C-alpha positions as CSV (number, residue, x, y, z in Angstrom):
1,M,63.0,18.7,45.7
2,S,62.3,15.0,46.4
3,S,62.6,12.4,43.7
4,L,60.0,9.8,42.9
5,V,60.5,6.2,43.5
6,G,61.6,4.6,40.2
7,P,59.6,1.3,40.2
8,D,56.3,3.2,40.7
9,E,56.8,5.2,37.6
10,D,56.2,2.1,35.5
11,D,53.8,0.4,37.8
12,P,51.5,-1.7,35.5
13,R,48.7,-1.3,38.1
14,G,48.7,2.5,37.5
15,K,49.5,3.4,41.1
16,P,50.9,6.9,41.5
17,P,54.5,7.3,42.4
18,V,55.4,8.3,46.0
19,P,58.2,10.9,46.7
20,D,61.2,9.5,48.5
21,D,60.9,12.0,51.4
22,V,57.3,10.9,52.1
23,Q,58.4,7.2,52.2
24,D,61.4,8.1,54.4
25,A,59.1,9.9,56.8
26,I,57.0,6.8,57.2
27,R,60.0,4.6,57.6
28,T,61.2,6.9,60.4
29,L,57.8,6.5,62.1
30,I,58.0,2.7,61.8
31,R,61.5,2.7,63.2
32,W,60.5,5.1,66.1
33,A,57.6,2.8,66.9
34,G,60.0,0.0,67.4
35,D,60.0,-2.1,64.2
36,D,62.4,-2.5,61.3
37,P,61.1,-0.8,58.1
38,G,63.5,-3.1,56.1
39,R,61.9,-6.4,57.1
40,E,59.9,-8.2,54.4
41,G,56.4,-7.4,55.7
42,L,57.2,-3.7,55.9
43,V,59.3,-3.0,52.8
44,D,56.3,-1.8,50.7
45,T,54.4,-0.3,53.7
46,P,55.7,3.3,53.2
47,A,54.3,3.5,49.7
48,R,51.0,1.9,50.7
49,V,50.6,4.2,53.7
50,A,51.4,7.3,51.5
51,R,48.8,6.3,48.9
52,A,46.3,5.5,51.5
53,W,46.7,9.0,53.0
54,K,46.3,10.6,49.6
55,E,43.0,8.8,49.4
56,Y,41.9,9.7,52.9
57,C,42.5,13.3,52.2
58,L,40.9,13.6,48.7
59,G,38.7,16.4,50.1
60,Y,41.6,18.8,49.8
61,E,41.5,18.4,46.0
62,E,37.8,19.5,45.7
63,D,35.5,22.3,46.5
64,P,32.4,20.6,48.1
65,S,30.2,23.5,47.1
66,T,30.4,22.5,43.4
67,H,28.1,19.6,44.2
68,L,25.3,22.1,44.9
69,S,25.7,24.0,41.6
70,R,22.9,22.2,39.8
71,M,19.5,22.8,41.4
72,F,15.9,22.0,40.4
73,E,13.0,24.3,40.7
74,E,10.2,21.9,39.4
75,V,9.2,20.4,42.8
76,G,5.5,20.2,42.3
77,G,4.8,22.6,45.1
78,Y,6.8,20.6,47.7
79,D,7.7,22.8,50.6
80,E,8.4,20.4,53.5
81,I,11.6,19.0,55.0
82,V,14.1,17.2,52.8
83,L,16.2,14.8,54.9
84,L,19.0,12.4,54.2
85,K,20.0,10.4,57.3
86,D,22.4,7.6,58.3
87,I,25.0,8.8,55.8
88,P,28.2,6.8,56.7
89,F,31.5,8.7,56.5
90,Q,35.1,8.4,57.6
91,S,37.4,11.2,58.5
92,H,40.6,11.7,60.5
93,C,41.3,13.7,63.6
94,E,43.7,16.6,63.0
95,H,45.2,16.1,66.5
96,H,46.2,12.5,66.3
97,M,45.4,11.6,62.7
98,A,43.3,8.8,64.0
99,P,40.1,7.7,62.3
100,I,36.7,9.3,63.0
101,I,34.0,6.9,61.8
102,G,30.3,7.8,62.0
103,K,27.1,8.8,60.3
104,A,25.4,12.1,59.5
105,A,21.9,13.4,59.0
106,I,21.4,16.4,56.8
107,A,18.1,18.2,56.4
108,Y,16.9,21.4,54.8
109,L,13.6,23.2,54.2
110,P,13.6,24.3,50.5
111,N,12.9,27.8,49.6
112,D,12.1,27.4,45.9
113,R,14.7,24.8,44.7
114,V,16.2,21.5,45.6
115,V,19.3,19.4,44.8
116,G,19.8,15.8,44.0
117,I,19.9,13.9,47.4
118,S,23.3,12.3,46.6
119,K,24.8,15.8,46.5
120,L,24.2,16.2,50.2
121,A,26.3,13.1,50.8
122,R,29.0,14.4,48.5
123,V,29.2,17.7,50.4
124,L,29.7,15.7,53.6
125,H,32.4,13.5,52.1
126,G,34.2,16.5,50.5
127,F,34.7,18.1,54.0
128,A,35.2,14.7,55.8
129,R,38.1,13.7,53.6
130,R,40.4,16.2,55.3
131,L,42.0,16.4,58.7
132,Q,39.1,17.4,60.9
133,I,37.5,18.0,64.2
134,Q,33.9,16.9,64.3
135,E,32.6,20.3,65.4
136,R,34.1,22.1,62.4
137,L,33.0,19.3,60.0
138,T,29.4,19.8,61.2
139,A,29.5,23.5,60.8
140,E,31.2,23.4,57.4
141,V,28.5,21.1,55.9
142,A,25.7,23.2,57.3
143,N,27.2,26.5,56.2
144,C,27.9,25.2,52.7
145,I,24.4,24.1,52.2
146,D,23.0,27.3,53.6
147,K,25.2,29.5,51.5
148,H,24.7,27.8,48.1
149,L,21.2,26.4,48.3
150,Q,19.7,29.3,50.4
151,P,16.9,27.2,52.0
152,R,14.6,28.4,54.7
153,G,16.5,26.2,57.2
154,V,19.4,23.7,57.5
155,A,20.1,21.1,60.1
156,V,23.1,18.8,60.4
157,V,23.7,16.2,63.1
158,I,26.8,14.1,63.1
159,E,27.4,11.1,65.4
160,A,30.8,9.5,65.4
161,S,33.4,7.4,67.2
162,H,36.9,8.8,67.6
163,A,39.8,6.4,67.6
164,C,41.9,9.0,69.4
165,M,39.9,8.3,72.5
166,T,38.7,4.7,71.9
167,A,42.0,3.2,70.9
168,R,44.5,5.3,72.8
169,G,44.5,7.8,75.7
170,V,41.5,7.2,77.8
171,R,40.8,4.0,75.8
172,T,37.0,4.0,76.1
173,P,35.4,2.1,73.2
174,G,31.8,2.5,72.3
175,V,31.6,6.2,73.0
176,Q,29.8,8.3,70.4
177,M,30.2,12.0,70.0
178,V,27.1,14.0,68.7
179,T,27.3,17.5,67.3
180,S,24.7,19.6,65.6
181,R,24.3,22.8,63.6
182,V,20.8,24.3,63.0
183,M,20.3,27.4,60.9
184,G,17.4,29.5,59.7
185,C,13.9,28.4,60.7
186,F,15.3,25.3,62.5
187,R,17.1,27.7,64.8
188,D,14.5,30.4,65.1
189,D,11.3,28.2,65.5
190,H,11.4,25.6,68.2
191,R,8.6,23.6,66.6
192,S,10.5,23.3,63.3
193,R,13.6,22.4,65.3
194,E,11.8,19.7,67.2
195,E,10.2,18.3,64.0
196,V,13.5,18.0,62.1
197,L,15.4,16.5,65.1
198,K,12.5,14.0,65.6
199,L,12.7,13.0,61.9
200,M,16.5,12.5,62.3
201,G,15.9,10.3,65.4
202,Y,17.2,12.7,68.0
């Protein structure tokens, strides 16, 4: 079992300790990339990187569906589309661990209950803060809302830039990937589908 780095245990800033083996792994990567992990500017980098990755991956520590546990039935007869769009998010590609940065639009057609709109963003972030591919992220958000809110329809569109292709490999900056998942009436009724996509700006 790895030990924890001593100084962090009494860190007055309250930062969590980082295991030795985690820091060693990051030092190995720095060395393999061609730099010296012992030089002044990199001495504290392994602990910083480790804590950053814990933050990037907070989604593993939560069940996004819990954000949909509180619903409201007093909607004054409202039975039209509920849409939250231009929700910014950040994730990381599971293939290269490179950033995925983008925005999402989430819509649903209520059956007899709604949730607070911030909960839709929380569901997105819960799944995004994991190692991901955009296609799965899109499906997970839509499936979660469909299963727990049980609306008449769900639509999720995600547009994002992937550093694994903009900063490396083909190195093509400015490219946006768009994925969508439509369920229920938005899938079965082309007029409902066109309406929700138009509201989303697609």
